[in-house]
KEKE-3310 file (N, C-alpha, C; in steps of 0.2 Angstrom, whole numbers, plus 5000, padded with zeros to 4 digits):
npx = (4956:4961:4948:4950:4959:4952:4942:4950:4956:4945:4940:4951:4950:4938:4938:4950:4945:4934:4938:4948:4939:4931:4941:4944:4931:4931:4942:4935:4934:4928:4922:4926:4939:4947:4944:4951:4965:4966:4967:4979:4988:4986:4989:5002:5011:5013:5010:5007:4998:4986:4983:4979:4967:4958:4946:4943:4943:4932:4922:4924:4920:4906:4903:4905:4894:4883:4884:4882:4870:4861:4864:4858:4844:4842:4841:4834:4823:4817:4825:4836:4832:4832:4845:4852:4857:4867:4875:4880:4888:4897:4903:4909:4920:4926:4932:4940:4949:4958:4962:4970:4980:4986:4992:5001:5009:5016:5024:5031:5040:5046:5048:5042:5032:5027:5010:5005:5016:5026:5029:5020:5008:5009:5009:4996:4989:4992:4985:4972:4970:4968:4956:4946:4933:4928:4915:4910:4916:4914:4899:4897:4902:4893:4881:4883:4884:4871:4868:4866:4855:4853:4855:4868:4874:4866:4870:4884:4884:4876:4885:4896:4892:4889:4902:4908:4903:4908:4922:4923:4921:4932:4943:4942:4943:4957:4963:4960:4968:4980:4976:4968:4957:4948:4933:4926:4914:4905:4906:4901:4887:4883:4883:4874:4862:4862:4857:4845:4838:4838:4829:4817:4815:4816:4804:4794:4799:4798:4783:4779:4786:4779:4767:4769:4774:4764:4756:4763:4768:4782:4789:4801:4805:4803:4816:4824:4821:4825:4838:4842:4839:4848:4860:4858:4857:4869:4877:4873:4875:4889:4893:4887:4885:4897:4897:4902:4899:4895:4888:4877:4871:4868:4858:4848:4845:4840:4829:4820:4819:4807:4798:4787:4792:4806:4815:4814:4820:4833:4837:4838:4848:4858:4862:4870:4880:4885:4890:4900:4903:4906:4916:4926:4927:4932:4944:4951:4956:4967:4974:4978:4990:5008:5019:5032:5039:5041:5052:5064:5063:5051:5043:5043:5037:5025:5020:5019:5009:4998:4995:4992:4981:4972:4970:4966:4953:4947:4949:4944:4930:4926:4928:4920:4908:4906:4904:4892:4885:4884:4887:4902:4906:4899:4904:4917:4914:4908:4920:4928:4922:4922:4935:4939:4947:4946:4942:4939:4949:4960:4956:4957:4970:4975:4971:4979:4991:4989:4988:5000:5004:5008:5020:5021:5026:5020:5008:5010:5009:4996:4989:4993:4987:4974:4973:4977:4968:4956:4957:4959:4947:4934:4938:4940:4928:4920:4924:4922:4908:4906:4911:4902:4890:4895:4896:4883:4877:4883:4878:4864:4864:4868:4857:4847:4851:4850:4836:4832:4837)
npy = (4865:4853:4842:4836:4844:4855:4852:4849:4861:4869:4862:4864:4878:4882:4875:4881:4895:4895:4890:4900:4911:4908:4908:4922:4927:4922:4930:4941:4949:4953:4939:4940:4945:4936:4925:4931:4932:4918:4915:4921:4913:4900:4903:4908:4916:4910:4895:4890:4882:4883:4889:4904:4905:4905:4898:4900:4913:4916:4910:4918:4930:4927:4926:4940:4946:4939:4944:4958:4958:4954:4964:4974:4970:4972:4985:5000:5009:5021:5027:5027:5036:5048:5050:5052:5064:5068:5056:5057:5069:5064:5053:5060:5067:5055:5052:5062:5067:5054:5053:5065:5065:5052:5056:5066:5059:5049:5057:5063:5053:5050:5062:5078:5082:5089:5092:5079:5074:5058:5054:5061:5056:5042:5046:5052:5040:5032:5038:5037:5023:5023:5029:5020:5010:4997:4990:4978:4971:4979:4980:4966:4966:4977:4970:4958:4966:4970:4983:4987:4993:5005:5023:5027:5015:5014:5026:5025:5013:5019:5030:5022:5015:5026:5032:5022:5024:5036:5034:5026:5035:5043:5034:5032:5044:5047:5036:5041:5051:5045:5036:5041:5036:5032:5036:5048:5055:5046:5036:5042:5044:5031:5026:5034:5030:5017:5018:5024:5015:5005:5010:5012:4998:4992:4997:4990:4976:4975:4976:4965:4955:4957:4952:4939:4935:4937:4927:4915:4914:4914:4904:4893:4896:4910:4916:4911:4916:4929:4928:4926:4937:4945:4941:4943:4957:4961:4956:4963:4977:4977:4971:4979:4993:4996:4997:4992:4975:4972:4983:4982:4970:4975:4985:4976:4970:4981:4984:4974:4975:4981:4971:4960:4948:4950:4948:4935:4930:4936:4927:4914:4917:4919:4906:4900:4909:4910:4897:4893:4902:4915:4912:4909:4921:4930:4923:4923:4935:4935:4925:4931:4938:4939:4939:4936:4941:4955:4969:4980:4994:4994:4991:5001:5012:5005:5005:5018:5021:5013:5019:5032:5029:5024:5035:5045:5041:5041:5053:5062:5058:5058:5071:5078:5072:5078:5091:5089:5088:5076:5067:5065:5052:5045:5051:5045:5032:5032:5036:5027:5015:5017:5015:5003:4993:4983:4971:4980:4990:4982:4979:4992:4994:4984:4989:5000:4992:4986:4997:5002:5011:5010:4999:4981:4980:4989:4982:4975:4985:4989:4977:4974:4986:4982:4970:4975:4985:4978:4970:4979:4987:4980:4977:4990:4996:4988:4991:5004:5004:4997:5005:5016:5009:5006:5020:5024:5015:5019:5032:5029:5023:5034:5042:5035:5034:5047:5049:5040:5047)
npz = (4938:4950:4957:4970:4976:4977:4986:4997:5000:5003:5015:5024:5024:5029:5042:5048:5048:5055:5068:5071:5071:5081:5092:5091:5095:5108:5113:5113:5102:5085:5074:5061:5061:5066:5056:5045:5050:5050:5037:5034:5041:5035:5023:5010:5018:5030:5034:5020:5016:5008:4992:4984:4971:4955:4958:4971:4972:4965:4973:4985:4980:4977:4991:4996:4988:4993:5006:5004:4998:5008:5017:5011:5011:5025:5026:5032:5023:5026:5035:5027:5017:5024:5027:5015:5009:5018:5018:5005:5006:5015:5007:4997:5005:5010:4999:4994:5004:5006:4993:4991:5001:4998:4986:4989:4999:4990:4982:4992:4995:4982:4975:4971:4958:4942:4936:4925:4922:4923:4936:4944:4938:4943:4957:4959:4955:4965:4976:4971:4973:4986:4988:4987:4995:5006:5011:5017:5027:5038:5038:5042:5055:5061:5059:5067:5080:5080:5074:5062:5057:5062:5063:5061:5056:5044:5038:5036:5027:5016:5013:5009:4997:4989:4989:4981:4969:4966:4967:4955:4946:4948:4946:4932:4927:4931:4923:4911:4909:4907:4896:4883:4877:4886:4892:4901:4903:4897:4907:4918:4913:4912:4924:4931:4922:4927:4941:4938:4930:4940:4949:4942:4937:4949:4956:4950:4951:4964:4967:4960:4968:4980:4977:4975:4988:4995:4991:4992:5006:5017:5010:5002:4989:4988:4994:4985:4973:4976:4978:4965:4959:4965:4960:4947:4947:4951:4941:4929:4933:4934:4921:4911:4915:4921:4935:4952:4956:4968:4972:4964:4970:4983:4979:4974:4987:4994:4986:4989:5002:5009:5009:5017:5020:5021:5031:5032:5021:5023:5034:5027:5018:5027:5031:5020:5019:5031:5033:5022:5011:5017:5027:5017:5009:5019:5024:5012:5010:5018:5012:5001:5001:5004:5016:5017:5006:5007:5007:5015:5010:5002:5013:5022:5014:5013:5026:5029:5018:5023:5035:5030:5023:5032:5041:5032:5028:5042:5047:5036:5034:5047:5052:5043:5047:5059:5056:5051:5062:5069:5084:5094:5097:5086:5075:5076:5074:5061:5054:5056:5052:5038:5034:5030:5017:5002:4990:4980:4980:4976:4963:4958:4958:4950:4939:4936:4936:4923:4914:4915:4924:4938:4946:4950:4963:4972:4976:4987:4997:4996:4999:5012:5018:5016:5024:5036:5039:5038:5049:5060:5059:5063:5077:5082:5080:5088:5101:5102:5102:5114:5122:5122:5127:5140:5145:5144:5152:5165:5165:5166:5178:5186:5185:5191:5204:5208:5207:5217:5228)
capx = (4959:4959:4942:4952:4963:4946:4939:4956:4957:4939:4941:4956:4948:4932:4940:4954:4942:4929:4942:4951:4933:4928:4946:4943:4925:4933:4945:4930:4935:4924:4925:4929:4946:4950:4944:4957:4970:4966:4968:4986:4991:4986:4992:5010:5014:5015:5011:5007:4993:4981:4985:4973:4966:4952:4940:4943:4942:4925:4919:4925:4916:4899:4902:4903:4888:4878:4884:4879:4862:4858:4864:4852:4838:4841:4841:4828:4822:4815:4831:4841:4830:4834:4853:4855:4861:4873:4879:4883:4893:4903:4906:4914:4925:4930:4936:4944:4955:4963:4966:4975:4985:4990:4996:5006:5013:5020:5028:5036:5045:5049:5049:5037:5033:5022:5005:5006:5023:5025:5029:5014:5003:5010:5007:4989:4986:4992:4980:4966:4969:4966:4949:4941:4930:4925:4911:4908:4918:4910:4893:4897:4902:4887:4876:4885:4882:4864:4867:4866:4848:4853:4856:4875:4874:4864:4874:4890:4881:4874:4891:4900:4889:4891:4909:4910:4902:4913:4928:4923:4922:4939:4947:4941:4946:4964:4965:4959:4974:4985:4973:4964:4951:4944:4928:4924:4907:4901:4905:4895:4881:4882:4882:4867:4858:4861:4852:4838:4836:4837:4823:4811:4814:4815:4797:4791:4800:4795:4776:4778:4787:4774:4761:4771:4775:4756:4753:4767:4772:4787:4791:4809:4805:4804:4822:4827:4820:4828:4845:4843:4839:4854:4865:4856:4858:4877:4880:4871:4879:4897:4894:4884:4886:4903:4897:4904:4894:4892:4883:4871:4868:4865:4853:4844:4842:4836:4822:4816:4820:4801:4793:4785:4796:4813:4819:4814:4825:4839:4839:4840:4854:4864:4864:4875:4885:4889:4894:4904:4905:4908:4923:4930:4928:4937:4950:4954:4960:4974:4977:4981:4997:5014:5023:5039:5043:5043:5059:5064:5060:5044:5039:5043:5032:5019:5017:5016:5004:4993:4994:4988:4975:4967:4969:4962:4946:4944:4949:4940:4923:4925:4928:4913:4902:4906:4901:4885:4882:4884:4891:4909:4906:4896:4909:4922:4911:4907:4926:4932:4917:4923:4941:4941:4948:4945:4943:4939:4956:4964:4954:4960:4978:4976:4969:4985:4996:4987:4988:5007:5005:5012:5022:5018:5028:5015:5003:5011:5006:4989:4987:4994:4982:4967:4973:4976:4961:4951:4958:4957:4941:4930:4941:4939:4920:4917:4927:4918:4901:4906:4912:4895:4886:4897:4894:4876:4876:4885:4873:4857:4864:4868:4850:4843:4853:4847:4829:4831:4839)
capy = (4863:4845:4842:4834:4850:4860:4849:4849:4869:4871:4860:4869:4886:4882:4873:4887:4901:4895:4889:4907:4915:4907:4911:4929:4928:4921:4936:4947:4953:4951:4933:4941:4947:4929:4923:4935:4929:4911:4915:4923:4907:4894:4905:4908:4920:4906:4887:4889:4876:4884:4894:4908:4904:4907:4896:4903:4920:4916:4908:4924:4935:4926:4928:4947:4947:4937:4949:4964:4957:4953:4971:4977:4968:4974:4993:5003:5013:5028:5030:5029:5043:5054:5050:5052:5070:5068:5051:5059:5073:5060:5050:5065:5068:5049:5050:5068:5066:5049:5054:5070:5063:5048:5058:5068:5054:5046:5062:5063:5047:5049:5068:5082:5083:5094:5088:5077:5070:5051:5054:5064:5051:5038:5049:5051:5034:5029:5042:5034:5016:5025:5031:5014:5008:4990:4991:4972:4969:4983:4977:4960:4968:4980:4964:4955:4970:4972:4990:4989:4996:5011:5029:5028:5009:5014:5031:5021:5009:5024:5033:5017:5014:5032:5032:5017:5027:5042:5030:5024:5041:5046:5030:5033:5051:5045:5033:5045:5056:5040:5034:5046:5032:5032:5042:5050:5056:5040:5033:5046:5043:5024:5026:5037:5026:5012:5020:5026:5008:5002:5013:5010:4991:4991:4997:4984:4970:4975:4975:4958:4951:4958:4947:4933:4934:4936:4920:4910:4918:4910:4898:4894:4898:4918:4918:4908:4921:4935:4927:4926:4944:4948:4939:4947:4964:4961:4955:4969:4982:4977:4970:4984:4999:4997:4999:4987:4970:4972:4988:4979:4965:4979:4988:4971:4969:4987:4983:4968:4977:4983:4965:4957:4941:4952:4945:4927:4929:4936:4921:4909:4920:4918:4899:4898:4914:4908:4890:4892:4909:4920:4910:4909:4927:4933:4920:4924:4942:4933:4921:4936:4941:4934:4943:4934:4945:4962:4971:4986:5000:4994:4990:5008:5015:5002:5007:5025:5020:5010:5025:5038:5026:5023:5042:5048:5040:5042:5061:5064:5056:5059:5078:5080:5070:5082:5097:5087:5088:5070:5067:5064:5044:5043:5053:5040:5026:5033:5036:5019:5011:5019:5014:4996:4992:4976:4969:4986:4993:4977:4980:4998:4993:4980:4993:5003:4989:4985:5003:5003:5017:5008:4992:4976:4980:4992:4977:4973:4990:4988:4970:4976:4990:4978:4966:4979:4989:4973:4968:4984:4990:4976:4978:4997:4997:4984:4994:5011:5003:4994:5011:5019:5006:5007:5026:5023:5011:5024:5038:5027:5022:5040:5045:5030:5036:5054:5048:5038:5053)
capz = (4945:4953:4962:4976:4978:4979:4993:5003:5002:5007:5021:5027:5025:5034:5049:5051:5048:5061:5073:5074:5072:5088:5096:5091:5099:5116:5115:5113:5095:5080:5071:5055:5062:5066:5049:5041:5053:5048:5029:5034:5043:5030:5015:5009:5023:5035:5032:5013:5015:5003:4988:4981:4964:4953:4960:4978:4971:4963:4980:4989:4977:4979:4998:4997:4985:4998:5012:5003:4997:5015:5021:5007:5014:5032:5026:5033:5018:5028:5037:5021:5014:5028:5027:5009:5008:5023:5015:4999:5008:5018:5002:4994:5010:5010:4993:4993:5009:5005:4986:4991:5005:4995:4981:4993:5002:4985:4980:4998:4994:4976:4973:4969:4950:4939:4934:4918:4922:4925:4943:4946:4936:4948:4964:4958:4955:4973:4979:4968:4976:4993:4988:4988:5002:5006:5018:5019:5034:5043:5037:5046:5062:5062:5059:5074:5085:5080:5073:5055:5056:5066:5059:5059:5051:5037:5035:5033:5021:5011:5011:5005:4991:4985:4988:4977:4962:4965:4965:4948:4941:4949:4943:4925:4926:4931:4918:4905:4908:4904:4890:4880:4874:4892:4891:4908:4902:4897:4913:4922:4910:4913:4932:4932:4919:4931:4946:4935:4928:4946:4953:4937:4938:4957:4958:4946:4954:4972:4967:4958:4973:4985:4975:4977:4995:4998:4988:4995:5012:5020:5006:5000:4982:4988:4995:4979:4968:4978:4977:4958:4958:4968:4955:4941:4947:4951:4934:4925:4936:4932:4914:4907:4918:4924:4942:4955:4956:4975:4973:4961:4975:4988:4977:4975:4994:4995:4982:4993:5010:5012:5009:5024:5021:5020:5037:5031:5016:5027:5037:5023:5015:5032:5031:5016:5020:5038:5033:5018:5007:5022:5029:5011:5008:5024:5024:5005:5011:5021:5007:4995:5002:5005:5020:5016:5000:5009:5009:5019:5006:5002:5020:5024:5010:5014:5032:5028:5015:5027:5040:5026:5021:5038:5044:5027:5029:5048:5048:5031:5035:5055:5052:5039:5051:5065:5053:5050:5069:5073:5091:5093:5096:5080:5070:5075:5071:5053:5051:5056:5048:5032:5033:5027:5010:5000:4982:4976:4980:4972:4956:4956:4958:4944:4932:4936:4932:4916:4911:4916:4928:4943:4946:4955:4971:4977:4978:4995:5001:4995:5002:5019:5019:5016:5029:5043:5040:5039:5056:5064:5059:5068:5084:5084:5080:5094:5107:5102:5104:5121:5127:5122:5131:5146:5147:5144:5158:5170:5165:5168:5186:5190:5185:5195:5211:5209:5208:5224:5233)
cpx = (4956:4953:4945:4956:4958:4944:4944:4956:4951:4938:4945:4954:4943:4934:4944:4950:4937:4932:4944:4945:4930:4934:4945:4937:4927:4937:4941:4932:4930:4927:4928:4937:4950:4950:4950:4963:4972:4969:4977:4990:4992:4988:4999:5013:5017:5017:5011:5002:4988:4984:4978:4972:4960:4946:4938:4941:4934:4920:4919:4920:4908:4898:4901:4897:4882:4877:4880:4872:4859:4858:4858:4846:4837:4842:4835:4827:4820:4821:4836:4839:4833:4841:4856:4859:4868:4878:4883:4889:4899:4907:4911:4920:4929:4933:4941:4950:4960:4966:4972:4981:4989:4994:5003:5011:5018:5026:5033:5042:5049:5050:5043:5038:5027:5016:5006:5012:5021:5025:5022:5007:5003:5007:4999:4986:4986:4986:4973:4964:4966:4959:4944:4939:4927:4921:4909:4910:4914:4903:4892:4897:4896:4881:4878:4883:4875:4863:4867:4860:4848:4855:4863:4876:4872:4868:4881:4888:4880:4880:4896:4898:4891:4898:4912:4909:4906:4920:4929:4925:4930:4944:4947:4944:4954:4967:4965:4965:4980:4983:4967:4957:4946:4939:4925:4916:4903:4901:4900:4888:4878:4879:4874:4861:4856:4856:4846:4835:4833:4831:4817:4810:4812:4807:4793:4792:4797:4787:4775:4780:4783:4768:4763:4772:4768:4753:4757:4772:4776:4789:4798:4809:4806:4812:4827:4827:4824:4835:4847:4844:4845:4860:4864:4858:4866:4880:4878:4874:4886:4897:4892:4884:4893:4904:4899:4898:4891:4887:4877:4868:4866:4859:4847:4841:4838:4829:4817:4815:4813:4796:4793:4790:4803:4818:4820:4820:4832:4842:4841:4847:4860:4866:4870:4881:4889:4893:4900:4907:4907:4915:4928:4932:4933:4944:4954:4958:4967:4978:4981:4987:5002:5019:5030:5042:5043:5049:5058:5061:5053:5039:5038:5037:5025:5016:5014:5009:4997:4990:4989:4981:4970:4965:4965:4955:4943:4943:4944:4933:4921:4924:4921:4908:4901:4902:4893:4881:4881:4889:4898:4910:4904:4901:4915:4920:4910:4914:4929:4928:4919:4930:4944:4943:4948:4946:4943:4946:4961:4963:4957:4967:4979:4975:4976:4991:4995:4988:4996:5008:5009:5014:5019:5020:5023:5009:5004:5008:4998:4985:4987:4988:4975:4967:4973:4970:4955:4951:4955:4950:4935:4932:4938:4932:4917:4919:4923:4911:4901:4907:4906:4890:4888:4895:4887:4873:4877:4880:4866:4858:4864:4861:4845:4844:4850:4839:4828:4833:4834)
cpy = (4856:4846:4840:4839:4855:4858:4850:4857:4871:4869:4863:4876:4886:4880:4878:4893:4901:4894:4896:4911:4914:4909:4918:4931:4928:4927:4942:4952:4949:4944:4934:4942:4940:4925:4925:4932:4922:4911:4917:4917:4902:4896:4905:4912:4916:4898:4886:4882:4876:4890:4898:4906:4906:4905:4899:4910:4921:4914:4915:4930:4934:4927:4935:4949:4945:4942:4955:4964:4957:4961:4975:4977:4971:4981:4995:5009:5020:5031:5032:5035:5048:5055:5051:5058:5069:5062:5053:5064:5069:5056:5054:5066:5061:5048:5056:5068:5061:5050:5060:5068:5057:5050:5062:5064:5051:5052:5064:5058:5048:5056:5071:5083:5087:5090:5085:5072:5063:5051:5056:5059:5046:5040:5048:5045:5030:5033:5038:5028:5018:5027:5025:5012:5001:4990:4984:4970:4972:4981:4971:4962:4972:4975:4960:4959:4972:4980:4992:4993:5003:5017:5028:5022:5011:5020:5028:5017:5013:5027:5029:5017:5020:5033:5027:5020:5033:5039:5029:5030:5044:5041:5031:5039:5050:5042:5037:5049:5052:5038:5038:5043:5032:5038:5043:5052:5051:5035:5035:5044:5036:5023:5029:5033:5019:5012:5021:5020:5004:5004:5011:5002:4989:4991:4991:4978:4969:4974:4968:4954:4951:4953:4940:4930:4933:4930:4914:4913:4912:4903:4899:4897:4907:4919:4916:4913:4927:4934:4928:4933:4948:4947:4943:4954:4965:4961:4962:4975:4982:4976:4976:4991:5001:4999:4992:4982:4970:4977:4985:4974:4970:4982:4983:4970:4975:4986:4979:4970:4978:4977:4962:4951:4944:4948:4937:4926:4930:4930:4915:4910:4918:4912:4898:4903:4912:4901:4889:4899:4914:4918:4911:4916:4931:4930:4922:4931:4940:4929:4925:4939:4936:4940:4942:4938:4952:4963:4977:4992:4999:4993:4997:5012:5011:5004:5014:5025:5018:5016:5030:5035:5026:5031:5046:5047:5042:5050:5064:5064:5059:5068:5081:5078:5075:5089:5095:5086:5081:5071:5064:5055:5042:5045:5047:5034:5026:5033:5030:5015:5011:5017:5007:4997:4984:4975:4975:4990:4989:4978:4986:4997:4989:4984:4997:5000:4988:4991:5006:5010:5016:5001:4987:4976:4984:4988:4975:4978:4990:4982:4971:4981:4987:4974:4970:4982:4984:4970:4973:4987:4987:4977:4985:4998:4993:4988:5001:5009:5001:5001:5015:5016:5006:5014:5027:5020:5016:5029:5035:5026:5028:5043:5041:5033:5042:5053:5046:5042:5057)
cpz = (4947:4958:4969:4980:4981:4986:4998:5005:5006:5014:5026:5029:5030:5041:5052:5052:5054:5068:5076:5074:5079:5093:5097:5096:5107:5117:5115:5107:5091:5076:5065:5055:5063:5060:5045:5044:5051:5041:5029:5036:5038:5023:5015:5014:5028:5033:5025:5012:5009:4998:4984:4973:4962:4956:4967:4977:4969:4969:4984:4986:4978:4986:4999:4994:4990:5004:5010:5001:5004:5018:5017:5010:5021:5032:5027:5028:5020:5031:5032:5017:5018:5029:5020:5007:5012:5021:5009:5001:5011:5013:4999:4999:5010:5004:4992:4997:5007:4997:4987:4996:5002:4990:4984:4996:4996:4983:4985:4997:4987:4972:4970:4961:4948:4937:4926:4917:4925:4933:4946:4944:4942:4955:4964:4958:4962:4977:4977:4971:4983:4994:4989:4995:5001:5012:5021:5026:5039:5043:5042:5053:5065:5064:5066:5080:5085:5078:5066:5053:5059:5061:5057:5055:5044:5034:5032:5026:5015:5008:5006:4998:4986:4984:4983:4969:4961:4964:4958:4944:4941:4945:4935:4923:4926:4925:4912:4904:4905:4897:4887:4877:4880:4892:4898:4908:4901:4902:4918:4919:4912:4920:4933:4928:4923:4937:4944:4934:4935:4950:4948:4938:4945:4959:4955:4949:4961:4971:4965:4964:4979:4983:4977:4984:4998:4996:4991:5001:5016:5017:5003:4994:4983:4989:4988:4973:4970:4977:4969:4957:4960:4963:4948:4941:4947:4945:4929:4927:4933:4924:4910:4908:4921:4932:4946:4956:4964:4976:4970:4966:4980:4986:4977:4982:4995:4991:4986:5000:5013:5012:5016:5025:5021:5025:5036:5025:5018:5030:5032:5019:5020:5032:5026:5017:5026:5037:5028:5014:5011:5023:5022:5009:5012:5024:5017:5006:5014:5016:5001:4996:5005:5009:5019:5010:5002:5010:5013:5016:5005:5008:5023:5021:5012:5021:5032:5023:5018:5032:5037:5025:5027:5040:5039:5028:5036:5049:5043:5033:5043:5055:5049:5044:5056:5062:5052:5056:5071:5080:5090:5093:5089:5074:5069:5072:5063:5050:5050:5052:5040:5029:5030:5020:5008:4993:4978:4974:4976:4965:4954:4954:4951:4938:4931:4933:4925:4911:4911:4919:4935:4942:4950:4963:4975:4979:4985:4999:5002:4999:5010:5022:5020:5022:5036:5044:5041:5046:5061:5065:5064:5075:5086:5085:5087:5100:5108:5104:5111:5125:5127:5127:5139:5149:5148:5151:5164:5171:5168:5176:5189:5190:5190:5203:5212:5211:5215:5229:5233)
residu = (UNK:UNK:UNK:UNK:UNK:UNK:UNK:UNK:UNK:UNK:UNK:UNK:UNK:UNK:UNK:UNK:UNK:UNK:UNK:UNK:UNK:UNK:UNK:UNK:UNK:UNK:UNK:UNK:UNK:UNK:UNK:UNK:UNK:UNK:UNK:UNK:UNK:UNK:UNK:UNK:UNK:UNK:UNK:UNK:UNK:UNK:UNK:UNK:UNK:UNK:UNK:UNK:UNK:UNK:UNK:UNK:UNK:UNK:UNK:UNK:UNK:UNK:UNK:UNK:UNK:UNK:UNK:UNK:UNK:UNK:UNK:UNK:UNK:UNK:UNK:UNK:UNK:UNK:UNK:UNK:UNK:UNK:UNK:UNK:UNK:UNK:UNK:UNK:UNK:UNK:UNK:UNK:UNK:UNK:UNK:UNK:UNK:UNK:UNK:UNK:UNK:UNK:UNK:UNK:UNK:UNK:UNK:UNK:UNK:UNK:UNK:UNK:UNK:UNK:UNK:UNK:UNK:UNK:UNK:UNK:UNK:UNK:UNK:UNK:UNK:UNK:UNK:UNK:UNK:UNK:UNK:UNK:UNK:UNK:UNK:UNK:UNK:UNK:UNK:UNK:UNK:UNK:UNK:UNK:UNK:UNK:UNK:UNK:UNK:UNK:UNK:UNK:UNK:UNK:UNK:UNK:UNK:UNK:UNK:UNK:UNK:UNK:UNK:UNK:UNK:UNK:UNK:UNK:UNK:UNK:UNK:UNK:UNK:UNK:UNK:UNK:UNK:UNK:UNK:UNK:UNK:UNK:UNK:UNK:UNK:UNK:UNK:UNK:UNK:UNK:UNK:UNK:UNK:UNK:UNK:UNK:UNK:UNK:UNK:UNK:UNK:UNK:UNK:UNK:UNK:UNK:UNK:UNK:UNK:UNK:UNK:UNK:UNK:UNK:UNK:UNK:UNK:UNK:UNK:UNK:UNK:UNK:UNK:UNK:UNK:UNK:UNK:UNK:UNK:UNK:UNK:UNK:UNK:UNK:UNK:UNK:UNK:UNK:UNK:UNK:UNK:UNK:UNK:UNK:UNK:UNK:UNK:UNK:UNK:UNK:UNK:UNK:UNK:UNK:UNK:UNK:UNK:UNK:UNK:UNK:UNK:UNK:UNK:UNK:UNK:UNK:UNK:UNK:UNK:UNK:UNK:UNK:UNK:UNK:UNK:UNK:UNK:UNK:UNK:UNK:UNK:UNK:UNK:UNK:UNK:UNK:UNK:UNK:UNK:UNK:UNK:UNK:UNK:UNK:UNK:UNK:UNK:UNK:UNK:UNK:UNK:UNK:UNK:UNK:UNK:UNK:UNK:UNK:UNK:UNK:UNK:UNK:UNK:UNK:UNK:UNK:UNK:UNK:UNK:UNK:UNK:UNK:UNK:UNK:UNK:UNK:UNK:UNK:UNK:UNK:UNK:UNK:UNK:UNK:UNK:UNK:UNK:UNK:UNK:UNK:UNK:UNK:UNK:UNK:UNK:UNK:UNK:UNK:UNK:UNK:UNK:UNK:UNK:UNK:UNK:UNK:UNK:UNK:UNK:UNK:UNK:UNK:UNK:UNK:UNK:UNK:UNK:UNK:UNK:UNK:UNK:UNK:UNK:UNK:UNK:UNK:UNK:UNK:UNK:UNK:UNK:UNK:UNK:UNK:UNK:UNK:UNK:UNK:UNK:UNK:UNK:UNK:UNK:UNK:UNK:UNK:UNK:UNK:UNK:UNK:UNK:UNK:UNK:UNK:UNK)
# end
């Protein structure tokens, strides 16, 4: 790609993303919602000023890796240990509900079929697409609100990571029905090996970094080494274990989260993420779709697909969270926090195309789900937290009045 074209595209993306991010903030909406809208406006849906390409996709991938690495750094390991079992149960619900609802939705449109038939395989794969969770947008919102280290924030993060692992197993199982060469057992083994290796290597890396931090406290070489670790973990996870690269980056952050310099590393990561990689990532969501190509038939299916995708995560995770004795507000936060979809859903859809299970027209539904969930999630999360603060304020005022009386 021509260098001048790259410079032009980056300039347009950064200006548009930051402008609409500020507009969103003025409207009391999270900045990420404005950045996604910016991508829609400068993309093929409206003005067609910037076209999505491999370079921008690479930049966006770095952006999400930085975001997940920072999220890992800000994770409280003690709270993570406490929410581990709960997060696993929530992740299972976050996969099972959308999978079932998506499968039923497709068959409602195109007819019910017996297991093993082409229609059933297509329906099952549509459900599989809905199992994917992209927590990066929720992470950004939680960070903006200062809630990422809360019990709910860590539970969402943990559930999303486990959800990703379960989603890979489900994807491989469904592909295995189409292609006998796909080995579900090997995928499970590789996933277990990745986390086992992460635990062993993580202990060694943490001890080594602890020595370096003690020797060079608050030196820029520390975040540089940390960033290199994030990229290495992301590469190894995807390349050798079939686990999503963002999971590797998040694990790298967790490994370093207990260092005394972890907050210093986060501040250094935020500079690059805020100025360029973050805006490119969120704007790329809008750039990836073209609303002009949508016809009535696929629009109807897409709207139903979006509704089922959102309800499946909110109802599934929210209901199970209630069984786990979270209060109603926290149940809603967990359900809404888990409903975002992103690059993982697109990757799953592409695998379906490659295996000739579904055709390209369903990409419109997937992209529409990504856009709508990415916009609604931050808005809803902010409204829920604002409502909590308002109720808390009213409650405190009532208590104060009672004491005075």
